[in-house]
C-alpha positions as CSV (number, residue, x, y, z in Angstrom):
1,M,4.1,-35.4,33.3
2,G,6.6,-36.9,35.7
3,A,9.7,-38.5,34.6
4,E,8.6,-41.9,35.9
5,N,5.7,-41.8,33.4
6,R,7.7,-40.8,30.4
7,K,8.2,-43.4,27.6
8,P,11.8,-43.8,26.5
9,F,12.7,-44.3,22.9
10,G,15.0,-47.0,21.7
11,S,14.7,-49.8,24.3
12,P,14.8,-53.0,22.2
13,P,13.5,-56.3,23.7
14,R,16.1,-58.8,24.8
15,C,14.3,-62.1,24.5
16,R,14.6,-64.5,21.5
17,I,11.9,-66.7,20.0
18,P,12.8,-70.2,18.7
19,A,13.0,-70.3,14.9
20,L,10.7,-71.9,12.4
21,R,12.4,-71.5,9.1
22,K,9.2,-71.3,7.0
23,L,8.1,-68.1,8.7
24,I,10.6,-65.8,7.0
25,Y,9.3,-66.6,3.5
26,R,5.9,-65.1,4.5
27,S,7.4,-61.7,4.9
28,Q,6.8,-60.7,1.3
29,P,4.4,-57.7,1.1
30,D,1.5,-57.5,-1.3
31,A,2.5,-54.7,-3.0
32,P,25.0,-39.5,14.3
33,P,23.3,-36.2,13.1
34,A,19.7,-36.7,11.9
35,E,19.6,-38.9,8.8
36,G,17.5,-36.6,6.7
37,G,20.5,-34.4,5.7
38,V,21.0,-30.7,6.3
39,L,17.3,-29.9,5.5
40,F,16.1,-31.5,8.7
41,S,19.2,-31.2,10.9
42,K,17.9,-28.2,13.0
43,A,15.7,-29.4,15.9
44,E,14.9,-28.3,19.4
45,V,13.7,-30.4,22.3
46,Q,11.3,-28.5,24.5
47,P,11.1,-30.6,27.7
48,S,8.5,-28.4,29.5
49,R,6.1,-28.9,26.6
50,E,7.2,-32.5,25.9
51,R,7.8,-31.9,22.3
52,L,10.4,-31.9,19.5
53,V,10.3,-29.0,17.0
54,V,12.1,-29.7,13.7
55,D,12.9,-26.7,11.5
56,C,11.9,-27.5,7.9
57,K,11.9,-24.0,6.5
58,E,15.0,-24.5,4.3
59,G,13.1,-27.0,2.1
60,P,9.8,-27.2,0.3
61,E,6.7,-27.3,2.4
62,S,5.7,-30.7,0.9
63,A,8.9,-32.2,2.5
64,A,7.7,-31.3,6.0
65,D,5.7,-34.4,6.3
66,L,6.4,-37.7,8.1
67,R,5.3,-39.5,5.0
68,D,8.4,-38.1,3.3
69,P,11.2,-40.7,3.8
70,S,14.0,-38.2,4.5
71,C,11.8,-36.3,6.9
72,L,10.9,-39.5,8.8
73,A,14.5,-40.6,8.9
74,A,15.5,-37.3,10.4
75,V,12.8,-37.2,13.0
76,L,13.6,-40.7,14.1
77,G,17.3,-39.7,14.4
78,H,16.4,-36.8,16.6
79,L,14.1,-38.9,18.8
80,E,16.7,-41.6,19.5
81,G,18.0,-41.2,23.0
82,E,15.3,-38.7,24.0
83,F,12.8,-39.1,26.8
84,G,9.3,-37.7,27.4
85,I,8.6,-36.5,23.9
86,E,4.8,-36.6,23.3
87,N,4.5,-34.4,20.2
88,V,6.5,-33.6,17.1
89,I,6.2,-30.3,15.3
90,L,7.4,-29.9,11.8
91,S,7.9,-26.2,11.5
92,H,7.3,-24.5,8.1
93,Y,4.9,-21.8,7.0
94,V,2.2,-24.3,8.1
95,E,3.2,-26.2,11.2
96,R,2.4,-29.9,11.3
97,Q,1.9,-31.3,14.8
98,Y,1.9,-35.1,15.4
99,G,0.3,-36.3,18.6
100,P,-0.1,-39.5,20.6
101,S,-1.1,-41.9,17.9
102,A,1.8,-40.9,15.6
103,M,4.2,-40.9,18.6
104,E,3.3,-44.4,19.5
105,A,4.1,-45.5,15.9
106,L,7.4,-43.5,16.0
107,R,8.3,-45.0,19.4
108,R,7.8,-48.5,18.0
109,I,9.9,-47.8,15.0
110,V,12.7,-46.4,17.2
111,E,12.5,-49.6,19.3
112,M,12.8,-51.7,16.2
113,A,15.8,-49.6,15.0
114,G,17.4,-50.3,18.4
115,L,16.7,-54.0,18.0
116,L,18.4,-54.0,14.5
117,S,21.4,-52.3,16.0
118,Q,21.5,-55.0,18.7
119,L,21.3,-57.8,16.1
120,G,24.1,-56.2,14.1
121,T,26.5,-56.7,17.0
122,R,26.5,-60.5,16.7
123,P,29.9,-61.6,15.4
124,P,30.0,-63.9,12.4
125,A,30.5,-67.6,12.9
126,P,32.5,-68.8,9.9
127,N,33.9,-72.3,9.5
128,F,36.7,-72.3,6.9
129,P,39.4,-74.6,8.4
130,G,41.5,-74.3,5.2
131,L,41.8,-70.5,5.3
132,S,44.0,-68.3,7.4
133,R,42.4,-65.9,10.0
134,K,43.1,-63.0,7.7
135,Q,41.4,-64.7,4.8
136,V,38.4,-65.6,6.9
137,A,38.2,-62.1,8.2
138,A,38.3,-60.7,4.6
139,K,35.6,-63.2,3.5
140,C,33.3,-62.2,6.4
141,A,33.9,-58.5,5.8
142,A,32.8,-58.8,2.2
143,C,29.7,-61.0,3.0
144,P,26.4,-59.3,2.5
145,F,25.0,-61.4,5.3
146,N,27.6,-60.3,7.8
147,P,25.3,-59.3,10.7
148,R,26.5,-55.7,10.9
149,T,26.2,-55.2,7.2
150,L,22.8,-56.9,6.9
151,F,21.1,-55.3,9.9
152,D,22.6,-51.9,9.3
153,R,21.1,-52.0,5.9
154,L,17.7,-53.0,7.3
155,R,17.9,-50.3,9.9
156,S,18.5,-47.6,7.4
157,S,15.6,-48.8,5.3
158,L,13.3,-48.9,8.3
159,K,14.1,-45.3,9.2
160,R,12.9,-44.3,5.8
161,G,9.5,-46.0,6.1
162,F,7.9,-49.4,6.2
163,E,7.6,-49.6,2.4
164,E,11.4,-49.5,2.0
165,F,11.8,-51.8,5.0
166,H,9.5,-54.4,3.5
167,T,11.4,-54.3,0.3
168,A,14.8,-54.6,1.9
169,F,13.5,-57.3,4.3
170,S,12.0,-59.4,1.5
171,E,15.1,-59.1,-0.6
172,A,17.3,-60.2,2.3
173,T,15.2,-63.2,3.2
174,G,15.1,-64.3,-0.5
175,E,18.8,-63.9,-0.9
176,L,19.5,-65.8,2.3
177,H,17.2,-68.6,1.2
178,R,19.3,-69.1,-1.9
179,Y,22.7,-68.8,-0.2
180,R,24.6,-72.1,-0.2
181,E,28.1,-71.6,1.4
182,P,28.9,-74.6,3.6
183,G,31.3,-72.7,5.7
184,C,28.6,-70.1,6.6
185,K,26.0,-72.7,7.8
186,A,26.1,-71.7,11.5
187,C,26.1,-68.0,10.8
188,V,23.2,-68.3,8.3
189,S,21.2,-70.3,10.8
190,A,21.7,-67.6,13.4
191,T,20.7,-64.9,11.0
192,T,17.6,-66.8,10.0
193,N,16.5,-67.0,13.6
194,D,17.2,-63.2,14.0
195,L,15.1,-62.4,10.9
196,I,12.3,-64.6,12.2
197,Y,12.4,-62.7,15.5
198,L,12.5,-59.4,13.7
199,F,9.5,-60.4,11.5
200,R,7.5,-61.2,14.6
201,S,8.5,-58.0,16.3
202,A,7.2,-56.0,13.3
203,T,3.9,-57.9,13.1
204,D,3.3,-57.4,16.8
205,F,2.1,-53.9,16.1
206,G,1.3,-54.3,12.4
207,E,2.3,-51.7,9.8
208,A,2.3,-48.7,12.2
209,T,2.2,-46.1,9.5
210,I,2.1,-42.4,9.9
211,R,-0.8,-42.1,7.4
212,A,-3.1,-43.5,10.1
213,S,-2.4,-40.5,12.3
214,P,-2.8,-37.3,10.2
215,P,-1.1,-34.2,11.7
216,T,-2.8,-31.1,13.0
217,E,-1.9,-28.1,10.8
218,V,-1.5,-24.6,12.1
219,S,-0.9,-21.7,9.7
220,R,1.9,-19.4,10.9
């Protein structure tokens, strides 16, 4: 496959959608190195075969599965910044190979992780005229809705799976709805808009779960 046809990971969309505050309250569900730790830190990109091979032999065979949150987080960490990867191999005594369907889901998750990183770069917009700059900076740094704090937390949960992301997202929207600090009004409004856009980005492709794309297993 030529480079011009390769699908890059981690290219978040740039546009914004106007906010309708009610939307975020519908988000409740019905029910550096790789982030999976040392166990999943060894990986090899094989460009000629368009695949990523992750060495999982140091852990139990049951952990070598993209349904495992630590394994998923590690694989997503390895995929960020890579191009042309069309298969993921989890190498244990039995190799698990994930093909096009799973790769499309992984690609979308990496894109969303990139979007969350982008949203986290927005500076806070405090309005506390009675406080010094230092006091305002300290207040913003401690705020759970500081864009960097909030979206980094959501990004970490996303990379461990949609179940954790749903939980973290629902908690964040509920807490934001109850937040009543007058000096944070502009910042809360911007964060609300960002969460609405994030919600719509997620539902564009639904719950792209790895369970829908079982791997091919090959005994070694």
